[in-house]
N, C-alpha and C positions, 0 to 999 in steps of 0.2 A: 352240465347240470341244467335241469329245466327251470323255467320261471315258476313262480307261485301260481300264476294263472293256468299254466299248462298242467300242473299237478292237480289243481282244483278241478279242472275239466276231467282229468282221469278219475278223480275221486267223486265225480258227479256232484260237485259243489260242497262236499262235506268239509267243514273247517275245523273239526275237532282236533286238538293236539297242536295247533299252530303257535300258541303262546310259547315264547322262548326259542323258537326255531331261528337259526341264523340265516340271514339273507344278505346279498350284496346289492347295493344301489349306487350307481356311479362310482364303483370301485371302493366304496366304504361299507364296512360290515355293521349290520344292525341286528337286533333281535326283535321279533314281532311281539308287540304287547297285546294288540287287539285287532279285530277286523270290523268293517262296517260296509254297508251298501253305498255305492258311489255312482252318481249319475254322470256319465261321461258323454254328454251330448246326445241324449235320447237312448243310450244303451247303458244298462246297469252293469256295474262291475263290482268287484270286491276291492275296497280300499284297505290299506294296512296302516296301522299306527306303529311306528318304528322307534326304538330306543337304541342309542349307540351301544355297541356290544359291551364295552367295558363298564357301562353305567347301569346295565339291566338289573343287577342284584340290588343296587341302591334304590332304584325305583320300586322293585318288587317288595322290598322291606318297608318302604315308607308310604306306599299308596293304599288308599282304601280299596278293597277288592271289588266294590260296586261302581267304581269310576268308569264312565263311558269314554269313548275315543275323543270326542270334542272337549270334554272336561279335562282329560289328560293333557291335551295340547295346550290348554289355557292354564293348567296347574303350574305353579312355580315352587319348586322344592326349596328347602332351606339350606341347601349345600350346592356348590358349583357343579354344574353338569353341562353337557353339550346340548345340542338342539334336538328336540323330538321332531321326527319327520313323518309326513304322511305321503303315501305313494299308491299308485295303482298296482294291483297284483302282477300285471304283465311287465312292470318295470323291474321287479325284484327277482333276482336269481337265487334259487335255493343254494345255500352254502353249508348246510348240515342236514342230516336225516330228519324227515318229518315223521314222527312216530305214528303208527296206525293205532288209534285209540279205540275206535268203535267198529270199523269195518262195515258200516251201514251200506256203503256203495257196492259192496260185494254180493249183497243179497239178490237172489233171483226175483224178478217181478212176479207178483201173484196174478194168476189168471182166474177170473170169475167164470164159473161154468153156468 
C-alpha cells in the first residue's frame, strides 16, 4: 500500500475524502481526522491529525465540526481515550481505500488560445 504522501502526489494534492481513512503509523492503526500544512524544514508537506482507530466514532460524535487540527490536539474529551497523534503524510501508510470524492485531479488542463 502507498503512503498518504504518495497518493496525494498522484491526486495532485487533492485531500477531499481523507477524513476517516485508515492509516498505519509505526504499526498502529489510526483514522485521519483532518489535514494541515506542515513546514518540514523549508519544505511544505501535509500533516495529518490521527485518532486511534477504535476511538474515531467517539471523537466524531463529540467534537464540534469546526474544530481545527491544533484545537483537536489540545481538546480533552470527557471520556478516556488514547493519544491523538500528528504525523507527516509520508510517514502514514494507507490501510483502507481512500474514496474518490471529487475527481478534480483527473480534469484535463485548460489551454487558453
